[in-house]
KEKE-3310 file (N, C-alpha, C; in steps of 0.2 Angstrom, whole numbers, plus 5000, padded with zeros to 4 digits):
npx = (5053:5040:5041:5050:5043:5032:5040:5044:5031:5028:5038:5034:5021:5025:5031:5024:5022:5036:5039:5031:5036:5049:5063:5057:5055:5052:5046:5049:5043:5051:5048:5041:5038:5045:5057:5064:5065:5077:5075:5065:5072:5082:5074:5068:5079:5083:5073:5074:5086:5083:5073:5081:5089:5081:5079:5071:5070:5072:5069:5072:5064:5066:5061:5063:5057:5056:5070:5074:5067:5073:5086:5084:5079:5090:5099:5093:5083:5066:5053:5040:5024:5013:4998:4999:5012:5030:5036:5050:5064:5079:5089:5084:5083:5096:5099:5090:5094:5107:5104:5097:5105:5118:5114:5101:5100:5113:5113:5103:5109:5120:5114:5108:5120:5125:5117:5121:5119:5120:5120:5116:5118:5108:5103:5090:5097:5108:5115:5105:5093:5080:5069:5062:5048:5043:5030:5014:5003:4986:4978:4964:4958:4967:4982:4998:5015:5028:5041:5056:5050:5043:5037:5040:5043:5050:5058:5073:5078:5090:5102:5097:5092:5104:5111:5102:5105:5118:5117:5114:5105:5096:5095:5086:5085:5073:5075:5075:5083:5079:5070:5078:5084:5099:5109:5099:5089:5075:5063:5055:5039:5041:5032:5026:5038:5042:5031:5032:5044:5042:5033:5041:5051:5043:5038:5033:5026:5021:5025:5020:5026:5018:5011:4999:4987:4981:4970:4956:4938:4929:4936:4936:4932:4936:4932:4931:4941:4950:4954:4957:4955:4948:4954:4945:4935:4944:4947:4936:4934:4945:4945:4938:4946:4957:4969:4982:4983:4980:4991:4998:4989:4986:4998:4998:4987:4991:5002:4996:4988:4998:5003:5008:5006:5001:4998:5001:4998:5006:5008:5021:5025:5025:5036:5046:5036:5036:5039:5028:5018:5021:5024:5014:4997:4986:4992:4995:4988:4982:4978:4979:4972:4971:4958:4941:4936:4925)
npy = (4957:4960:4959:4969:4980:4979:4981:4994:5001:4999:5007:5020:5021:5022:5035:5047:5045:5044:5058:5064:5060:5063:5070:5070:5065:5048:5038:5022:5008:4994:4977:4962:4947:4950:4955:4943:4934:4929:4931:4941:4951:4955:4959:4970:4978:4981:4989:5000:5005:5007:5018:5028:5030:5036:5048:5049:5050:5038:5033:5022:5013:5002:4988:4973:4961:4946:4943:4948:4941:4928:4930:4934:4922:4913:4918:4915:4924:4927:4930:4941:4947:4961:4967:4967:4972:4970:4966:4975:4972:4979:4971:4964:4975:4979:4968:4970:4982:4979:4969:4975:4985:4979:4967:4968:4981:4983:4972:4976:4988:4982:4973:4983:4988:4977:4977:4988:5000:5014:5015:5022:5017:5021:5025:5029:5035:5042:5057:5063:5060:5054:5057:5050:5044:5034:5022:5014:5000:4995:4983:4973:4984:4990:4999:4993:4990:4992:4992:4996:5002:5013:5029:5040:5057:5068:5073:5075:5078:5080:5072:5063:5070:5075:5064:5061:5072:5069:5059:5046:5032:5032:5021:5017:5012:5007:5013:5023:5036:5039:5052:5064:5055:5048:5038:5029:5018:5016:5004:5006:5005:5001:5004:5016:5024:5026:5033:5045:5050:5052:5062:5072:5074:5079:5071:5064:5053:5039:5022:5006:4991:4975:4959:4956:4958:4971:4983:4976:4979:4971:4959:4941:4942:4941:4949:4962:4970:4985:4998:5011:5024:5037:5049:5052:5042:5031:5034:5032:5018:5012:5008:4995:4987:4972:4968:4967:4975:4988:4996:4998:5005:5015:5022:5026:5035:5044:5049:5056:5065:5073:5079:5072:5068:5056:5039:5022:5005:4990:4974:4966:4954:4952:4952:4967:4976:4989:4997:4993:5000:5013:5017:5012:5015:5010:5005:4995:4986:4996:5013:5028:5043:5061:5066:5061:5050:5053)
npz = (4837:4841:4855:4858:4855:4865:4876:4874:4875:4888:4894:4889:4895:4908:4908:4912:4926:4930:4927:4936:4949:4948:4956:4968:4985:4991:5003:5009:5018:5023:5025:5032:5022:5011:5016:5021:5011:4999:4985:4984:4992:4983:4972:4978:4981:4968:4963:4971:4966:4953:4955:4960:4949:4939:4944:4955:4973:4984:5001:5013:5026:5040:5050:5059:5064:5063:5063:5075:5084:5082:5086:5099:5104:5102:5112:5123:5128:5132:5121:5123:5121:5123:5122:5108:5106:5107:5122:5128:5137:5145:5142:5131:5123:5119:5111:5101:5095:5091:5081:5072:5068:5064:5057:5049:5044:5038:5029:5020:5014:5008:4999:4990:4985:4978:4967:4960:4966:4978:4995:5011:5027:5041:5058:5070:5080:5074:5072:5079:5074:5077:5091:5105:5116:5130:5128:5133:5133:5130:5139:5141:5145:5154:5157:5152:5155:5143:5143:5135:5123:5112:5106:5092:5095:5090:5075:5066:5051:5045:5042:5034:5023:5019:5014:5003:4995:4992:4983:4988:4994:5008:5022:5035:5051:5064:5077:5092:5101:5119:5124:5134:5142:5146:5135:5133:5124:5112:5106:5091:5082:5065:5055:5060:5062:5048:5044:5051:5047:5034:5034:5040:5030:5020:5010:4994:4993:5004:5006:5012:5014:5014:5019:5013:5001:5001:5009:5016:5017:5023:5029:5030:5017:5000:4990:4995:4994:4994:4983:4984:4996:5005:5018:5028:5028:5030:5043:5050:5048:5054:5068:5067:5060:5057:5070:5066:5055:5059:5064:5052:5043:5051:5051:5037:5037:5046:5039:5028:5034:5039:5029:5018:5001:4996:5002:5003:5006:5001:4992:4997:4994:4980:4967:4963:4967:4972:4960:4952:4959:4959:4945:4937:4930:4937:4949:4964:4978:4992:4991:5000:5002:5005:5005:5004:4992:4978)
capx = (5051:5034:5043:5053:5037:5029:5044:5043:5025:5028:5042:5030:5016:5028:5034:5020:5024:5042:5039:5027:5040:5056:5065:5053:5057:5047:5048:5046:5044:5052:5047:5037:5041:5050:5063:5067:5066:5082:5073:5062:5077:5085:5070:5067:5085:5083:5068:5077:5091:5079:5070:5086:5092:5076:5078:5067:5074:5069:5071:5070:5064:5065:5061:5066:5054:5059:5077:5075:5065:5078:5092:5083:5079:5097:5102:5089:5078:5060:5049:5033:5020:5008:4993:5002:5018:5035:5039:5057:5068:5085:5093:5082:5084:5103:5099:5086:5099:5113:5102:5095:5111:5123:5112:5096:5102:5119:5111:5099:5114:5124:5110:5108:5127:5126:5114:5123:5117:5124:5116:5119:5114:5107:5099:5087:5102:5113:5114:5099:5087:5074:5069:5056:5046:5040:5023:5011:4998:4980:4976:4958:4956:4972:4988:5003:5022:5031:5049:5060:5046:5042:5034:5044:5040:5053:5062:5078:5080:5096:5106:5093:5092:5111:5112:5099:5109:5124:5115:5114:5099:5096:5092:5085:5082:5068:5078:5076:5085:5074:5071:5079:5087:5105:5111:5093:5086:5068:5061:5049:5036:5044:5027:5026:5044:5042:5026:5034:5050:5039:5030:5047:5054:5038:5038:5027:5022:5023:5023:5021:5026:5014:5010:4993:4986:4979:4965:4949:4933:4926:4940:4940:4929:4941:4929:4930:4948:4949:4960:4958:4951:4950:4957:4940:4932:4948:4947:4930:4935:4951:4943:4935:4951:4961:4974:4989:4982:4979:4997:5000:4984:4987:5004:4996:4983:4995:5006:4992:4986:5004:5005:5011:5001:4997:5001:4999:5000:5006:5009:5028:5027:5026:5043:5045:5030:5037:5039:5021:5014:5023:5024:5008:4991:4982:4995:4993:4987:4977:4981:4976:4972:4969:4951:4937:4934:4918)
capy = (4964:4962:4959:4975:4985:4979:4984:5002:5003:4999:5013:5026:5021:5024:5041:5052:5044:5046:5065:5066:5059:5065:5075:5070:5059:5043:5034:5015:5004:4987:4972:4956:4942:4953:4956:4937:4930:4932:4934:4948:4956:4957:4963:4977:4982:4983:4994:5006:5008:5010:5024:5033:5031:5040:5054:5049:5049:5033:5033:5015:5012:4995:4985:4967:4956:4939:4942:4950:4935:4923:4932:4933:4915:4910:4920:4913:4929:4926:4936:4942:4952:4963:4971:4967:4975:4966:4969:4975:4973:4982:4966:4963:4981:4978:4963:4973:4987:4975:4965:4980:4989:4975:4962:4970:4987:4982:4968:4980:4992:4977:4971:4988:4989:4972:4978:4994:5006:5017:5017:5024:5015:5026:5023:5035:5038:5046:5065:5065:5059:5053:5057:5046:5044:5027:5021:5009:4997:4994:4976:4972:4990:4992:5001:4989:4992:4989:4992:5000:5003:5020:5033:5046:5064:5073:5071:5080:5074:5083:5067:5059:5075:5076:5058:5061:5077:5066:5054:5040:5029:5031:5015:5019:5007:5011:5014:5030:5038:5041:5059:5066:5049:5047:5031:5024:5017:5013:5000:5009:5002:5003:5008:5023:5027:5028:5038:5052:5052:5054:5069:5077:5075:5082:5066:5064:5047:5034:5015:5001:4984:4971:4952:4955:4962:4977:4984:4973:4982:4965:4953:4938:4942:4943:4954:4968:4973:4992:5000:5018:5026:5044:5049:5052:5035:5027:5036:5029:5011:5010:5003:4989:4983:4967:4971:4968:4980:4994:5000:5000:5009:5021:5025:5029:5040:5050:5053:5060:5070:5077:5083:5068:5068:5049:5034:5016:4998:4986:4968:4965:4947:4953:4955:4973:4979:4996:4999:4993:5005:5020:5018:5010:5019:5007:5003:4989:4987:5001:5020:5032:5050:5066:5067:5055:5049:5054)
capz = (4836:4845:4862:4859:4855:4871:4881:4873:4877:4895:4896:4888:4900:4915:4908:4916:4933:4931:4927:4942:4955:4948:4961:4974:4990:4992:5009:5008:5024:5020:5030:5030:5018:5007:5020:5023:5005:4995:4979:4985:4994:4977:4968:4981:4980:4961:4963:4974:4961:4947:4957:4960:4942:4935:4948:4962:4979:4989:5008:5016:5034:5041:5056:5058:5069:5063:5064:5082:5088:5081:5090:5106:5106:5102:5118:5129:5130:5130:5117:5126:5118:5127:5118:5101:5106:5110:5128:5127:5143:5144:5139:5124:5119:5117:5105:5095:5092:5087:5075:5067:5065:5061:5052:5044:5040:5034:5024:5015:5011:5004:4993:4985:4982:4974:4961:4957:4969:4983:5000:5017:5033:5047:5064:5073:5084:5071:5071:5083:5069:5080:5098:5107:5123:5131:5127:5136:5129:5134:5139:5145:5148:5159:5154:5154:5153:5137:5143:5130:5117:5112:5100:5090:5096:5086:5069:5064:5046:5041:5040:5028:5017:5016:5010:4997:4991:4990:4978:4991:4996:5015:5024:5042:5056:5068:5084:5093:5108:5123:5126:5141:5146:5142:5133:5133:5117:5112:5100:5088:5076:5059:5051:5063:5060:5041:5043:5054:5043:5028:5035:5041:5024:5015:5005:4989:4994:5008:5004:5017:5011:5019:5017:5010:4994:5003:5014:5015:5021:5027:5029:5025:5010:4995:4985:4998:4993:4993:4979:4986:5001:5008:5025:5033:5028:5034:5050:5053:5047:5057:5074:5065:5056:5061:5074:5063:5050:5062:5064:5045:5041:5055:5048:5031:5039:5050:5034:5024:5039:5040:5022:5012:4996:4996:5006:5001:5008:4995:4993:4996:4991:4973:4964:4960:4969:4972:4954:4950:4963:4957:4938:4933:4932:4942:4955:4967:4985:4994:4992:5005:4999:5010:5005:5002:4984:4976)
cpx = (5045:5036:5046:5048:5033:5033:5044:5037:5025:5032:5038:5025:5019:5030:5030:5022:5031:5043:5036:5032:5047:5058:5062:5056:5051:5050:5045:5048:5045:5052:5043:5041:5046:5057:5067:5068:5072:5080:5070:5067:5080:5081:5068:5073:5085:5078:5071:5082:5088:5076:5075:5089:5087:5075:5073:5071:5071:5073:5068:5070:5062:5064:5065:5064:5056:5066:5078:5073:5070:5084:5090:5082:5086:5100:5098:5084:5071:5057:5042:5030:5014:5004:4996:5009:5023:5037:5047:5061:5075:5090:5091:5083:5091:5103:5096:5091:5104:5110:5100:5101:5116:5121:5107:5098:5108:5117:5107:5104:5118:5120:5109:5114:5128:5123:5115:5122:5122:5120:5120:5115:5114:5103:5096:5092:5107:5111:5107:5093:5081:5075:5062:5054:5043:5033:5021:5006:4992:4978:4970:4957:4961:4978:4993:5010:5024:5039:5051:5056:5043:5039:5039:5040:5044:5058:5067:5081:5086:5101:5103:5094:5099:5113:5109:5103:5115:5123:5115:5106:5099:5092:5092:5082:5078:5069:5078:5079:5079:5075:5072:5083:5093:5107:5105:5090:5079:5067:5055:5046:5038:5039:5026:5032:5044:5037:5029:5040:5047:5036:5036:5050:5050:5038:5032:5023:5026:5021:5025:5021:5022:5014:5003:4992:4984:4974:4959:4944:4930:4930:4936:4937:4934:4939:4928:4937:4947:4955:4962:4953:4953:4951:4951:4936:4937:4948:4941:4931:4940:4949:4941:4940:4954:4967:4980:4989:4982:4985:4999:4995:4984:4993:5002:4992:4986:4999:5002:4989:4992:5006:5007:5005:4997:5001:4998:5002:5000:5009:5017:5030:5027:5032:5041:5039:5030:5036:5032:5017:5015:5022:5019:5002:4987:4985:4993:4992:4982:4980:4976:4977:4969:4962:4947:4936:4927:4915)
cpy = (4965:4963:4966:4981:4985:4982:4992:5004:5004:5005:5019:5026:5024:5032:5047:5052:5046:5054:5067:5065:5061:5071:5075:5064:5055:5039:5027:5011:4997:4982:4966:4951:4944:4954:4949:4933:4933:4935:4940:4953:4959:4961:4970:4981:4985:4989:5000:5009:5011:5017:5029:5035:5035:5046:5055:5047:5044:5034:5026:5016:5005:4993:4978:4961:4949:4938:4943:4944:4929:4924:4931:4926:4911:4912:4919:4919:4928:4932:4936:4948:4954:4968:4972:4970:4970:4969:4969:4977:4977:4977:4964:4969:4981:4974:4967:4978:4984:4972:4970:4984:4984:4969:4965:4976:4986:4977:4971:4984:4988:4975:4977:4989:4983:4973:4985:5000:5008:5019:5019:5021:5020:5022:5030:5038:5043:5053:5067:5065:5058:5055:5054:5046:5037:5027:5015:5006:4996:4986:4975:4978:4993:4994:4996:4992:4988:4989:4997:5000:5010:5023:5039:5053:5069:5070:5077:5077:5076:5078:5064:5064:5076:5070:5058:5066:5074:5060:5047:5038:5028:5025:5016:5014:5011:5010:5021:5031:5040:5048:5060:5060:5047:5040:5026:5024:5014:5010:5003:5005:5005:5007:5015:5027:5030:5033:5045:5054:5055:5061:5074:5079:5078:5077:5066:5058:5042:5027:5010:4995:4979:4964:4950:4959:4969:4977:4980:4977:4977:4959:4947:4938:4945:4949:4961:4972:4980:4995:5007:5020:5033:5044:5049:5045:5030:5028:5032:5021:5008:5006:4997:4984:4977:4970:4972:4973:4987:4999:5003:5005:5016:5025:5029:5035:5046:5053:5058:5066:5075:5080:5079:5067:5062:5044:5027:5010:4994:4979:4966:4958:4947:4955:4962:4977:4986:4999:4999:4998:5012:5021:5015:5014:5016:5005:4997:4991:4993:5008:5024:5040:5055:5067:5062:5056:5050:5047)
cpz = (4841:4853:4863:4859:4862:4876:4881:4876:4884:4898:4895:4893:4907:4914:4912:4923:4935:4932:4934:4948:4954:4952:4967:4979:4991:4998:5008:5015:5021:5026:5027:5026:5014:5010:5021:5017:5001:4989:4979:4988:4988:4973:4971:4980:4972:4960:4966:4969:4955:4949:4957:4953:4938:4939:4953:4967:4984:4996:5011:5023:5035:5048:5056:5063:5069:5065:5072:5086:5088:5086:5097:5109:5107:5109:5124:5132:5128:5126:5120:5123:5122:5123:5111:5100:5109:5116:5127:5133:5141:5140:5132:5120:5116:5111:5099:5092:5088:5081:5070:5063:5061:5056:5047:5040:5035:5028:5018:5011:5006:4998:4988:4982:4977:4967:4958:4960:4975:4989:5006:5023:5039:5052:5066:5078:5081:5070:5074:5078:5072:5088:5100:5114:5124:5130:5131:5131:5133:5133:5143:5149:5153:5155:5157:5151:5148:5137:5138:5123:5117:5105:5098:5091:5092:5081:5067:5057:5042:5038:5034:5022:5014:5012:5003:4992:4988:4985:4981:4993:5004:5017:5032:5046:5061:5075:5086:5100:5112:5125:5133:5145:5143:5141:5133:5126:5117:5105:5097:5082:5070:5054:5053:5061:5053:5040:5045:5050:5037:5028:5036:5035:5018:5009:5000:4991:5000:5006:5009:5014:5016:5016:5015:5004:4996:5009:5012:5020:5025:5026:5033:5018:5005:4991:4989:4998:4991:4989:4981:4991:5004:5015:5030:5033:5031:5041:5054:5053:5052:5064:5072:5062:5061:5064:5070:5057:5053:5062:5057:5042:5045:5053:5041:5032:5042:5044:5030:5028:5040:5034:5017:5007:4996:5000:5003:5005:5002:4996:4992:4994:4984:4971:4961:4961:4970:4965:4951:4953:4960:4950:4934:4935:4937:4949:4958:4974:4986:4995:4996:5002:5005:5011:5003:4995:4983:4975)
residu = (MET:GLN:GLY:ALA:LEU:GLU:LYS:ALA:ALA:ILE:LEU:ILE:GLU:ALA:LEU:PRO:TRP:ILE:ARG:ARG:PHE:ARG:GLY:GLU:ILE:VAL:VAL:ILE:LYS:PHE:GLY:GLY:ASN:ALA:MET:VAL:SER:PRO:GLU:LEU:GLN:GLU:SER:PHE:ALA:GLU:ASP:MET:VAL:PHE:LEU:ARG:SER:VAL:GLY:VAL:HIS:PRO:VAL:VAL:VAL:HIS:GLY:GLY:GLY:PRO:GLN:ILE:THR:ARG:ALA:LEU:THR:GLU:ARG:GLY:ILE:ALA:SER:GLU:PHE:ARG:GLY:GLY:TYR:ARG:TYR:THR:SER:PRO:GLN:ALA:MET:ALA:VAL:VAL:ASP:GLU:VAL:LEU:ARG:THR:GLN:VAL:ASN:ARG:GLY:ILE:VAL:GLU:ARG:ILE:ALA:GLU:VAL:GLY:GLY:HIS:ALA:LEU:GLY:LEU:SER:GLY:GLN:ASP:ASP:ARG:LEU:PHE:SER:GLY:VAL:ARG:ARG:THR:ALA:LEU:VAL:ASP:GLY:GLU:GLU:VAL:ASP:LEU:GLY:HIS:VAL:GLY:ASP:ILE:VAL:GLN:VAL:ARG:PRO:ASP:ALA:VAL:ARG:ALA:ALA:VAL:ARG:ASP:GLY:LEU:ILE:PRO:VAL:VAL:SER:SER:ILE:SER:PRO:GLU:ARG:GLY:VAL:GLU:SER:SER:LEU:LEU:ASN:VAL:ASN:ALA:ASP:THR:ALA:ALA:SER:VAL:LEU:ALA:VAL:ALA:LEU:ARG:ALA:ALA:LYS:LEU:MET:VAL:LEU:THR:ASP:VAL:GLN:GLY:LEU:TYR:ARG:ASP:TRP:PRO:ARG:ARG:ASP:SER:LEU:VAL:SER:SER:ILE:GLY:SER:GLU:GLU:LEU:ARG:GLU:LEU:LEU:PRO:THR:LEU:GLU:SER:GLY:MET:ILE:PRO:LYS:MET:SER:ALA:CYS:LEU:ASP:ALA:VAL:ASP:GLY:GLY:VAL:SER:LYS:ALA:ALA:ILE:ILE:ASP:GLY:ARG:LEU:PRO:HIS:SER:VAL:LEU:LEU:GLU:ILE:PHE:THR:PRO:GLU:GLY:ILE:GLY:THR:GLU:VAL:THR:PRO:GLU:ASP:ASN:GLU)
# end
C-alpha cells in the first residue's frame, strides 16, 4: 500500500506541470551518451511517448557525431576539426547525410515505435523545412573554411506542424539545403537547429541533452552548478565558458531571445531526464529564462 501511495503522490505532484504543458510544443535536442546507450535510447523513447500521451507535443532534433565519425573512418575519410567544427568536404557531406537519414533518424523513429509511439522522420530538406548558408570559423584570429557547414537562416515548419496535428512525434535531423545552390547540403550544429526550430514553432520550452549536470559558473568547481540563470547574466557569462558548452548555452540564449518561454540543458545520462525536467518542481540541469532572476 505504501508503494502505491507514493506513486499516487508522484502523479499528483506532476499534475500542475501536465496542465502547464498540455497542448504545447516542446523541442528536445537528443545527443551525447543518451544517443549511443541502448538503455538511455529506450528511456528517451519512453519519455517521448509519455509526453505525447498526456497531451504534450514533443519535437525531437538530433545530430550524430559519433556515428558520423565511425562511418567516415570506415570509408577512409579523415575527420578534421577547425575551430571546434568538423570540416565537411563534399564526400564527407554525402556520408553525413546518409548516416543521419538512414541510421540515426530511422533508429530513433524505430525506438519510439517499439515503446508504443508513432514518430515521423524528417530532414531539413523535407518540404523546405530549413534553408542555410555556409559559415566559417575563427582560428587564431583568422577565418577558416569549413566546407559544407552552415547556419540556418530560414525555417518553414509546416511539415513539423502537420506531423504534430496528426498525432505524430516529429524526429528531425540537422541537415539543411544550401540557399541558392541546387542539390547542395549543409551540416548544421544540432543545438542550433533545435533552437531555431523551437523559435519557429513558438515552443513552450527547449531542452538540450548534454553529458554534464548543467552549467557551471566556475568549472571544474562542482559547487558552482547553476540551476537557473537569466538571459542577460548568461550573455555576459557566455565568452568565459568552456568551448564545448558555448554552442549549447548559445542555443538556449537564442531560443529565449526568440520568444521561447524557457530553455534548459539537462543531463542526458540520467534515465528519464526529460520527464524529470518537465514534471518535477525542481527540474534538473540549468534553466535559462528571458529575464534575470532576482
